[in-house]
VEXTI-86491 format. One record per residue: residue number from 1; y, x negated, z negated of N, C-alpha, C in turn. Coordinates in Angstrom, 3 decimals, decimal comma. Atoms other than C-alpha are relative to their C-alpha. Layout:
# VEXTI-86491
NUM/Y/X/Z/Y/X/Z/Y/X/Z $
...
END
This chain:
# VEXTI-86491
1/0,188/0,343/-1,443/127,290/-16,117/-56,524/0,079/-1,330/-0,220 $
2/0,437/1,422/0,037/126,482/-19,565/-55,170/2,159/-0,197/-0,171 $
3/-0,789/-0,011/-0,666/130,312/-20,967/-55,739/0,167/-2,195/0,645 $
4/0,311/0,581/-1,175/128,926/-24,031/-53,717/0,386/-0,346/1,096 $
5/-0,981/-0,069/-1,613/131,311/-25,478/-50,713/-1,099/-0,396/1,242 $
6/0,909/-0,010/-1,330/129,470/-25,421/-47,664/0,758/-1,526/0,647 $
7/-0,747/1,056/-0,179/129,267/-28,508/-46,009/0,770/0,396/1,711 $
8/-1,660/-0,052/-0,413/132,061/-29,312/-43,219/-1,019/0,713/1,291 $
9/1,018/-0,549/-1,343/129,063/-29,077/-39,803/1,194/-1,363/0,396 $
10/-0,479/0,648/-0,465/130,056/-30,973/-36,817/1,330/0,192/0,060 $
11/-1,502/-0,025/-1,080/133,681/-31,841/-35,495/0,249/0,879/1,015 $
12/-0,151/0,019/-1,809/134,794/-29,744/-32,353/0,254/-1,100/0,724 $
13/-0,889/1,676/-1,031/135,988/-31,880/-29,515/-0,100/1,407/0,954 $
14/-0,611/-0,307/-0,623/138,181/-30,796/-27,501/0,877/1,443/-0,513 $
15/-0,389/-1,045/0,280/139,403/-27,490/-29,639/-1,650/0,919/-0,285 $
16/2,089/-0,894/-0,175/135,333/-25,716/-29,330/-0,714/-0,644/-0,460 $
17/1,388/0,514/0,478/132,444/-26,299/-30,928/-1,024/0,672/1,623 $
18/0,255/0,135/-0,787/129,988/-27,432/-28,398/-1,275/0,671/-0,345 $
19/1,054/-1,299/0,172/126,738/-25,059/-28,266/-0,898/-1,345/-0,057 $
20/1,133/0,986/0,484/123,270/-27,280/-28,742/-0,064/-0,765/1,265 $
21/0,128/0,173/-1,556/122,767/-27,268/-24,857/0,522/-1,063/0,051 $
22/-0,322/0,513/-0,865/125,375/-28,986/-24,283/0,489/-1,243/-1,050 $
23/1,121/1,997/0,540/125,110/-31,977/-27,465/-0,581/-0,067/0,064 $
24/1,913/0,697/-0,392/121,689/-32,656/-26,278/0,896/-0,830/1,609 $
25/-0,882/0,696/-1,010/124,030/-33,570/-22,656/-0,288/-1,047/-0,280 $
26/-0,617/0,550/0,324/126,078/-34,959/-23,735/-0,906/-1,467/-0,544 $
27/0,678/1,090/0,460/123,720/-37,361/-25,776/-0,889/-0,817/0,561 $
28/0,725/0,392/-0,552/121,335/-37,676/-23,172/0,895/-0,650/1,325 $
29/-1,095/0,665/-1,154/124,599/-38,643/-20,607/0,323/-1,632/-0,522 $
30/-0,695/1,886/0,958/125,274/-41,577/-23,687/-1,310/-0,902/0,683 $
31/0,529/0,777/-0,470/122,057/-42,407/-22,761/-0,874/-0,891/0,845 $
32/-0,645/0,619/-1,135/122,380/-43,012/-19,520/0,828/-1,354/0,169 $
33/-1,519/1,181/-0,256/125,621/-45,205/-19,602/-0,306/-0,921/-0,789 $
34/0,001/1,404/0,643/124,266/-47,687/-22,179/-1,495/-0,729/1,103 $
35/1,728/1,031/-0,801/120,450/-48,120/-20,289/1,229/-0,533/1,656 $
36/-0,505/1,226/-1,146/123,213/-49,239/-17,177/0,906/-0,662/-0,284 $
37/-0,442/0,878/0,676/125,249/-50,769/-19,302/-0,794/-1,573/-0,145 $
38/0,773/1,479/0,786/122,111/-52,801/-20,324/-0,329/-0,793/1,260 $
39/0,251/0,772/-1,495/121,243/-53,698/-16,360/1,106/-1,184/0,120 $
40/-0,458/0,982/-1,054/124,469/-55,194/-15,759/0,867/-1,468/-0,875 $
41/-0,156/1,005/0,676/124,943/-57,223/-19,009/-0,779/0,125/-1,437 $
42/0,877/0,180/0,578/122,184/-57,498/-20,889/0,246/-0,516/-1,525 $
43/0,108/0,845/0,785/123,545/-59,651/-23,401/0,924/0,878/-1,095 $
44/-1,451/-1,125/0,917/126,314/-56,768/-24,843/-1,356/1,184/-0,334 $
45/0,896/-1,008/0,405/123,674/-54,520/-25,090/-0,631/0,007/-0,916 $
46/0,798/-0,338/1,215/121,985/-52,914/-27,606/-1,787/-0,211/0,198 $
47/1,211/-0,065/-0,074/118,171/-53,456/-28,266/-0,600/0,856/0,523 $
48/-0,023/-1,372/-0,103/117,637/-49,989/-28,056/0,241/0,683/1,640 $
49/-0,159/-0,015/-1,971/119,331/-49,616/-24,525/-1,222/-0,831/0,559 $
50/1,181/0,983/-1,015/116,984/-52,906/-23,336/-0,763/0,432/0,041 $
51/1,158/-1,198/0,224/113,959/-50,808/-24,159/-0,369/1,154/0,584 $
52/-0,246/-1,513/-0,712/115,209/-47,596/-22,812/-0,221/-0,760/1,328 $
53/0,089/0,752/-1,257/115,752/-50,058/-19,672/-1,157/-0,089/0,674 $
54/1,344/0,577/-0,324/112,351/-51,617/-19,456/-1,003/1,804/-0,098 $
55/0,267/-0,951/-0,470/111,276/-47,453/-19,937/-0,221/0,636/1,013 $
56/0,008/-0,597/-1,297/112,585/-46,541/-17,082/-0,262/-0,529/1,107 $
57/0,087/0,169/-0,713/112,239/-48,221/-15,061/-1,356/-0,490/0,377 $
58/1,643/0,139/-0,448/108,128/-48,897/-15,788/-0,603/1,704/0,452 $
59/0,387/-1,785/-0,056/108,161/-45,018/-15,169/0,672/-0,333/0,828 $
60/-0,077/0,257/-2,370/109,632/-45,892/-11,644/-1,587/-0,847/0,747 $
61/1,084/0,535/-0,885/106,681/-48,257/-10,875/-1,031/1,380/-0,001 $
62/1,587/-1,161/-0,085/104,208/-45,755/-11,362/-0,277/0,919/0,617 $
63/-0,360/-1,118/-0,712/105,841/-42,847/-10,097/0,584/-0,208/2,091 $
64/-0,501/0,344/-1,532/107,438/-44,344/-6,532/-0,175/-1,558/-0,296 $
65/0,817/0,917/-0,228/104,928/-47,436/-5,767/1,196/-1,245/0,966 $
66/-0,721/0,815/-0,365/107,471/-48,950/-3,367/0,735/-0,196/-0,220 $
67/-1,573/1,140/0,508/109,980/-49,605/-5,303/-0,490/-1,049/-0,885 $
68/0,461/0,804/1,039/107,832/-51,658/-7,604/0,057/-1,005/-0,445 $
69/-0,654/1,857/-0,470/109,241/-55,338/-6,055/1,450/0,016/-1,289 $
70/-1,284/0,107/0,290/112,764/-54,023/-7,073/-0,007/0,565/-1,111 $
71/-0,417/-0,487/1,542/112,169/-52,335/-10,346/-0,406/-1,270/-0,811 $
72/0,514/0,705/0,750/110,162/-55,474/-11,664/1,580/-1,478/0,595 $
73/-1,597/0,561/0,048/113,383/-57,357/-10,420/0,640/-0,280/-0,952 $
74/-1,071/-0,065/-0,011/115,677/-56,199/-11,095/-0,117/0,649/-2,932 $
75/0,730/-0,223/1,798/113,446/-55,342/-15,126/0,660/-1,373/-0,460 $
76/0,212/1,988/0,347/113,312/-59,628/-15,584/0,985/-0,333/-0,447 $
77/-1,469/0,186/0,628/116,662/-59,795/-16,524/0,006/0,323/-2,058 $
78/-0,517/-0,889/1,206/116,874/-57,516/-19,662/-1,810/-0,302/-0,963 $
79/1,700/0,194/0,533/112,470/-58,472/-20,439/0,723/-1,159/-1,003 $
80/-0,826/1,406/-0,172/114,316/-62,444/-20,358/1,101/-0,043/-1,218 $
81/-0,818/-0,195/0,818/117,070/-61,247/-22,791/-0,500/0,339/-1,617 $
82/0,654/-0,632/0,919/114,973/-59,354/-25,028/-0,905/-1,230/-1,072 $
83/0,740/1,464/0,560/112,746/-62,885/-25,369/0,971/-0,506/-0,829 $
84/-1,080/1,098/0,032/115,466/-64,680/-26,077/0,960/0,460/-1,415 $
85/-0,292/-1,128/1,483/117,065/-62,257/-29,262/-1,072/0,004/-0,569 $
86/0,852/0,067/1,352/113,634/-62,085/-30,521/-0,422/-1,041/-0,601 $
87/0,475/1,140/-0,239/112,867/-65,547/-29,706/-1,875/0,168/0,334 $
88/1,321/0,259/-0,984/109,358/-64,650/-27,904/-0,392/-1,139/0,859 $
89/0,582/0,874/-0,810/107,597/-66,999/-25,935/-1,182/0,330/1,077 $
90/0,564/-0,548/-0,743/106,033/-65,933/-22,891/-1,048/-1,096/0,542 $
91/1,125/0,600/0,068/102,857/-67,059/-21,660/-0,028/-0,449/1,761 $
END
């Protein structure tokens, strides 16, 4: 037979293994937390979190036109931070 040891897999959390659905839910929750943190402190956020934040607000502009002005004001500091970080000049 094959004597190669199996890979250990993911470590359990809180003593039990997570189901794939639980793991995906936790992943999505972490993404939302990073997006929220990106809105509060754009300088400390990762580029991926900043882009996800922009994506979130752009989708809100499409689905809720009455919230478009608020979404534009909220996303402005995020765009400014990305431009500063990557030396992009907007005209």
